[in-house]
matplotlib code that plots the C-alpha trace (Angstrom):
import matplotlib.pyplot as plt

x = [107.0, 108.4, 108.9, 111.9, 110.7, 112.6, 111.4, 113.5, 113.3, 116.8, 118.7, 118.9, 118.4, 121.6, 123.0, 121.7, 122.4, 121.3, 124.3, 123.8, 120.7, 121.1, 121.6, 123.8, 122.7, 126.2, 128.3, 126.1, 126.8, 123.8, 124.7, 124.4, 122.1, 119.5, 116.9, 116.2, 119.0, 118.1, 120.8, 120.8, 119.8, 116.8, 114.7, 112.8, 109.0, 108.2, 107.0, 103.3, 101.2, 98.5, 95.5, 92.3, 89.4, 87.2, 83.6, 83.1, 79.9, 78.6, 81.7, 84.8, 88.1, 91.7, 92.8, 96.4, 98.7, 99.2, 101.7, 102.0, 99.9, 97.1, 96.7, 96.5, 93.8, 91.4, 91.7, 91.2, 89.2, 85.4, 84.0, 81.6, 79.1, 79.1, 79.6, 82.0, 85.8, 87.4, 87.5, 90.9, 91.3, 90.8, 93.4, 95.9, 95.5, 95.6, 99.0, 100.3, 99.0, 100.4, 103.9, 103.6, 102.7, 105.7, 108.0, 106.7, 107.5, 103.8, 102.5, 100.7, 98.2, 94.9, 93.0, 95.6, 95.4, 91.6, 91.6, 93.8, 91.4, 88.5, 90.4, 91.4, 87.7, 86.4, 83.0, 82.7, 83.5, 85.7, 88.6, 91.3, 89.8, 86.1, 83.0, 83.9, 87.4, 90.1, 93.0, 95.4, 97.5, 100.6, 100.4, 100.4, 103.4, 105.2, 104.6, 106.0, 109.0, 109.7, 107.1, 105.6, 101.9, 100.9, 97.4, 97.0, 95.3, 91.6, 91.2, 87.5, 87.3, 83.6, 80.9, 77.8, 78.8, 79.5, 83.0, 84.5, 85.8, 87.9, 91.4, 92.9, 96.4, 99.4, 102.6, 106.0, 108.9, 112.3, 115.2, 116.5, 113.2, 113.4, 110.9, 112.1, 111.5, 111.1, 114.2, 116.5, 119.0, 116.4, 115.3, 118.9, 119.6, 116.5, 117.3, 121.0, 122.5, 122.5, 118.8, 118.9, 121.6, 119.6, 116.5, 118.2, 117.6, 121.4, 121.9, 123.5, 123.5, 125.1, 125.2, 121.5, 120.6, 117.5, 116.3, 116.4, 114.2, 111.3, 110.7, 107.1, 105.5, 103.1, 100.1, 101.6, 102.8, 106.3, 109.0]
y = [116.8, 113.5, 110.5, 108.2, 104.8, 101.7, 98.9, 96.0, 94.6, 93.2, 96.5, 97.9, 101.6, 103.6, 101.9, 103.6, 107.2, 109.7, 111.9, 114.0, 116.1, 119.8, 121.3, 118.6, 118.1, 117.8, 119.9, 123.0, 126.5, 128.0, 131.4, 130.1, 127.1, 128.1, 125.5, 122.1, 119.6, 117.0, 114.4, 111.6, 108.0, 106.2, 104.6, 101.3, 101.3, 101.5, 98.4, 97.7, 96.2, 93.8, 95.7, 94.7, 96.3, 95.3, 96.4, 98.8, 100.5, 100.2, 101.6, 99.8, 100.7, 99.6, 97.3, 98.4, 100.8, 100.0, 101.5, 101.5, 101.5, 99.3, 101.5, 104.5, 102.8, 101.8, 105.3, 107.1, 105.0, 104.6, 101.5, 102.7, 99.9, 99.3, 103.0, 101.9, 102.0, 99.4, 96.1, 95.4, 92.2, 94.3, 96.9, 94.1, 92.5, 95.8, 96.6, 93.2, 94.0, 97.6, 96.3, 93.7, 96.4, 98.4, 95.5, 94.9, 98.5, 99.5, 103.0, 104.0, 106.5, 107.0, 104.7, 101.9, 102.3, 102.3, 99.2, 97.5, 98.3, 96.8, 93.8, 93.2, 93.0, 96.6, 97.5, 98.6, 102.3, 102.5, 104.9, 106.6, 110.0, 109.2, 109.6, 110.4, 109.0, 111.3, 109.6, 111.6, 109.9, 112.1, 111.1, 107.4, 107.9, 109.9, 106.9, 104.5, 106.8, 106.6, 108.5, 106.2, 106.4, 105.7, 104.9, 104.9, 102.3, 102.9, 104.9, 105.0, 103.7, 103.3, 105.2, 103.1, 101.2, 104.3, 105.4, 108.0, 110.9, 112.3, 111.1, 109.5, 108.7, 110.9, 110.7, 110.5, 111.7, 110.0, 112.4, 111.5, 111.7, 114.2, 116.3, 116.2, 118.8, 118.2, 120.2, 119.9, 118.0, 115.4, 114.9, 114.6, 112.1, 110.2, 110.1, 109.3, 109.9, 108.3, 107.6, 106.0, 103.6, 102.7, 102.1, 99.9, 96.2, 95.7, 97.3, 94.8, 94.6, 91.6, 89.6, 90.1, 92.2, 94.3, 97.8, 99.2, 102.2, 103.8, 107.5, 108.7, 112.0, 113.3, 111.8, 108.3, 108.1, 106.8, 109.3]
z = [91.1, 89.8, 92.1, 92.1, 93.4, 94.2, 91.9, 93.4, 96.9, 97.2, 97.5, 101.0, 101.9, 101.9, 98.8, 95.7, 95.1, 92.5, 92.2, 89.0, 90.1, 90.8, 93.3, 94.6, 98.3, 99.7, 97.4, 96.7, 97.7, 99.5, 98.0, 94.4, 95.0, 97.6, 96.5, 98.0, 97.5, 94.8, 94.9, 97.5, 98.3, 96.9, 99.6, 99.5, 99.6, 103.4, 105.2, 105.2, 108.0, 107.2, 108.4, 110.2, 112.0, 114.9, 115.8, 118.7, 119.6, 116.1, 114.5, 113.0, 114.5, 114.2, 117.0, 116.9, 115.1, 111.4, 108.9, 105.1, 102.0, 103.3, 106.3, 103.9, 101.8, 104.6, 106.1, 102.8, 100.3, 100.3, 98.7, 96.0, 96.6, 100.3, 101.2, 103.9, 103.9, 101.6, 103.4, 105.1, 103.0, 99.9, 101.1, 101.9, 98.5, 96.7, 98.2, 97.0, 93.5, 93.5, 94.4, 91.7, 89.2, 90.4, 90.0, 86.5, 85.5, 85.0, 85.2, 88.4, 87.0, 88.9, 86.5, 87.2, 91.0, 90.8, 88.7, 91.2, 94.0, 92.1, 91.0, 94.7, 95.6, 96.0, 94.6, 91.0, 90.7, 93.8, 93.4, 95.3, 94.7, 93.9, 96.0, 99.6, 99.3, 100.7, 98.9, 96.7, 94.0, 94.7, 98.3, 97.4, 95.1, 97.8, 100.1, 97.6, 97.3, 101.1, 103.2, 105.8, 106.6, 110.3, 111.3, 115.1, 117.2, 117.7, 114.5, 113.5, 109.9, 109.6, 111.6, 111.9, 108.8, 106.7, 105.6, 108.0, 105.8, 108.6, 108.1, 111.2, 110.0, 108.9, 107.0, 108.8, 106.7, 107.1, 107.2, 103.7, 101.9, 99.0, 97.1, 93.5, 90.8, 87.1, 86.1, 83.1, 85.3, 86.2, 82.6, 81.5, 84.3, 83.4, 79.7, 79.7, 83.1, 86.6, 86.7, 83.2, 84.4, 87.5, 85.4, 82.8, 82.7, 82.7, 86.1, 88.4, 92.2, 94.0, 90.8, 89.9, 86.9, 86.6, 86.7, 90.2, 90.1, 88.1, 87.6, 87.7, 86.8, 89.4, 87.4, 87.8, 84.2, 83.6, 82.6]

ax = plt.figure().add_subplot(projection="3d")
ax.plot(x, y, z, "-o")
ax.set_aspect("equal")
plt.show()
């Protein structure tokens, strides 16, 4: 399952479409094309709250509802040194660094994401899927593609100082979010079709040139 992720931040939702994937979402015949529609709009990376926690009865809880990647990280990543959830400041910085890597056209493989967490201040050995962490790389990629993560108020992040492995948040899917498949049509589009044009440095929107999207395989490598 590849992921088509918006690289730029100056293009609104509802502008860029991938139109050469099959089956075409709006033109297909359900008799001959029964699968999920693949064409459609590319969404921006969802908004991200700056997260924080407060102590309560020996635990650490969220004081309000948070959304986005930082919320996902504090809810799902254990710090390998402290054995608690990654610090909110670490999660906030890691999101900034992940978006910078995306804008730079970097891969988002598991090792890259883990290195970002440590560079942001997490303990050595901290990882999205290591130890008691409950993160999943494909979930993070799906979030960057358009799925929003919602962490409710009063979510328990640490229990008596230790990471809480019970996930409190959940993903909310916008109506236009797609699950893509690595079909021949997608590979052709990525190599020389619609996606190739959207990825190219010469792509222009409102007078500004630069690649608009990146296409990732489900291991975070660039296609």
